[in-house]
C-alpha positions in Angstrom: -30.5 -2.8 -55.7 -33.6 -3.8 -57.7 -37.0 -4.1 -56.0 -38.9 -7.3 -56.9 -42.5 -6.3 -57.8 -44.0 -9.5 -56.4 -42.2 -9.0 -53.1 -43.3 -5.3 -53.0 -46.9 -6.4 -53.7 -46.7 -9.0 -50.9 -45.3 -6.5 -48.5 -48.1 -4.1 -49.3 -50.7 -6.7 -48.8 -49.0 -7.7 -45.5 -49.0 -4.0 -44.3 -52.8 -3.7 -45.2 -53.6 -6.9 -43.3 -51.4 -5.7 -40.4 -53.4 -2.4 -40.3 -56.7 -4.3 -40.3 -55.6 -6.3 -37.3 -54.4 -3.1 -35.6 -57.9 -1.6 -35.9 -59.4 -4.8 -34.6 -57.0 -4.8 -31.7 -57.9 -1.3 -30.8 -61.6 -2.1 -30.9 -61.2 -5.2 -28.7 -59.1 -3.3 -26.2 -61.7 -0.5 -26.0 -64.6 -2.8 -25.7 -63.0 -4.9 -23.0 -62.0 -1.7 -21.2 -65.5 -0.3 -21.5 -67.2 -3.5 -20.2 -64.8 -3.9 -17.2 -64.6 -0.3 -16.3 -68.0 1.2 -17.1 -70.3 -1.8 -16.8 -68.6 -3.9 -14.1 -67.0 -1.0 -12.2 -63.5 -2.3 -12.1 -60.7 0.3 -11.8 -59.2 2.2 -14.7 -55.8 0.5 -14.3 -57.1 -3.1 -14.2 -59.6 -2.5 -17.0 -56.8 -0.9 -19.1 -54.3 -3.8 -18.5 -56.9 -6.6 -19.1 -58.1 -4.8 -22.3 -54.6 -4.4 -23.6 -53.8 -8.1 -22.8 -56.9 -9.1 -24.9 -55.7 -6.8 -27.8 -52.1 -8.1 -27.7 -53.3 -11.8 -27.7 -55.6 -11.1 -30.6 -52.7 -9.3 -32.4 -50.3 -12.2 -31.9 -52.7 -14.9 -33.1 -53.9 -13.0 -36.2 -50.5 -11.8 -37.1 -49.1 -15.4 -36.7 -51.8 -17.1 -38.6 -53.1 -14.6 -41.2 -50.6 -11.7 -41.8 -47.3 -13.6 -41.7 -48.7 -17.3 -41.9 -45.9 -19.0 -40.0 -45.8 -22.4 -38.4 -42.7 -21.8 -36.4 -42.2 -22.6 -32.7 -45.3 -21.0 -30.9 -43.5 -20.3 -27.6 -40.5 -18.7 -29.4 -42.7 -16.5 -31.5 -44.8 -15.5 -28.5 -41.7 -14.5 -26.5 -40.3 -12.5 -29.4 -43.7 -10.8 -30.0 -43.9 -9.6 -26.4 -40.2 -8.4 -26.6 -41.1 -6.5 -29.8 -44.1 -5.0 -28.2 -42.1 -3.7 -25.3 -39.3 -2.3 -27.6 -41.8 -0.6 -29.8 -43.8 0.8 -26.9 -40.5 2.3 -25.6 -39.9 3.8 -29.0 -43.4 5.2 -29.0 -42.9 6.8 -25.6 -39.5 8.3 -26.7 -41.1 9.8 -29.8 -43.9 11.2 -27.7 -41.5 12.7 -25.2 -39.2 14.2 -27.8 -42.2 15.8 -29.6 -44.0 17.0 -26.5 -41.2 18.1 -24.3 -38.2 18.5 -26.6 -39.9 20.2 -29.5 -42.7 21.8 -27.4 -45.6 20.3 -29.4 -47.7 20.1 -26.2 -48.0 23.9 -26.6 -49.5 23.8 -30.1 -52.6 26.0 -30.3 -55.9 24.1 -30.2 -56.9 25.6 -33.5 -53.8 24.4 -35.4 -56.0 22.3 -37.7 -58.5 25.0 -38.9 -61.3 22.6 -39.8 -61.0 20.5 -36.7 -60.3 22.5 -33.5 -59.7 20.3 -30.5 -58.6 20.5 -26.9 -55.0 19.6 -26.3 -54.3 19.5 -30.1 -50.6 19.0 -29.6 -51.0 15.9 -27.5 -53.5 14.4 -30.0 -51.2 15.1 -32.9 -48.2 13.6 -31.1 -50.3 10.6 -30.2 -51.0 10.0 -33.9 -47.3 10.5 -35.0 -46.1 8.2 -32.2 -48.7 5.5 -33.1 -47.4 5.6 -36.7 -43.8 5.2 -35.5 -44.9 2.3 -33.2 -46.9 0.6 -36.0 -44.1 0.8 -38.6 -41.4 -0.4 -36.2 -43.6 -3.1 -34.8 -44.4 -4.4 -38.3 -40.8 -4.4 -39.3 -39.8 -6.2 -36.0 -42.5 -8.8 -36.4 -41.7 -9.4 -40.1 -37.9 -9.7 -39.7 -37.7 -11.1 -36.2 -40.8 -12.7 -34.7 -42.3 -14.3 -37.7 -39.2 -14.5 -39.9 -38.7 -17.6 -42.1 -35.4 -18.1 -43.7 -35.3 -18.3 -47.5 -34.7 -22.1 -47.3 -37.9 -22.4 -45.3 -36.3 -23.2 -42.0 -37.3 -21.6 -38.8 -34.5 -19.5 -37.3 -33.2 -20.5 -34.0 -34.1 -24.2 -34.3 
């Protein structure tokens, strides 16, 4: 199987854009959480959920219009996007559980990274690994399911 250089370049650019949107989503989620929880005094749970909703809405709109540039059925893509989010979140939680509980990474020493000691090092390392798994799976799902366009240019499912 030969890899088309133009397609590989386009995929690389898409992944870069996807990463930029991911950073933006994280910032939006954190700012909304901070404003609601710290400034307005709303509960952690409500602030977290509302912040995450803002991040997911931002993610959907930017991914649809900038990363994948589709003009497919909006409601269909939104439904698929939410389903993909839930699937990938479940994957992230499974990876976290396997690493923390199954492999015992929660017990890693706090000085496992010599130049960057931290409290609960294992949990922090697992969070990064699980986020990478989530991000790659979510990108693949959105590229090949949510925002897919058939080679003939037709929208799937219509």
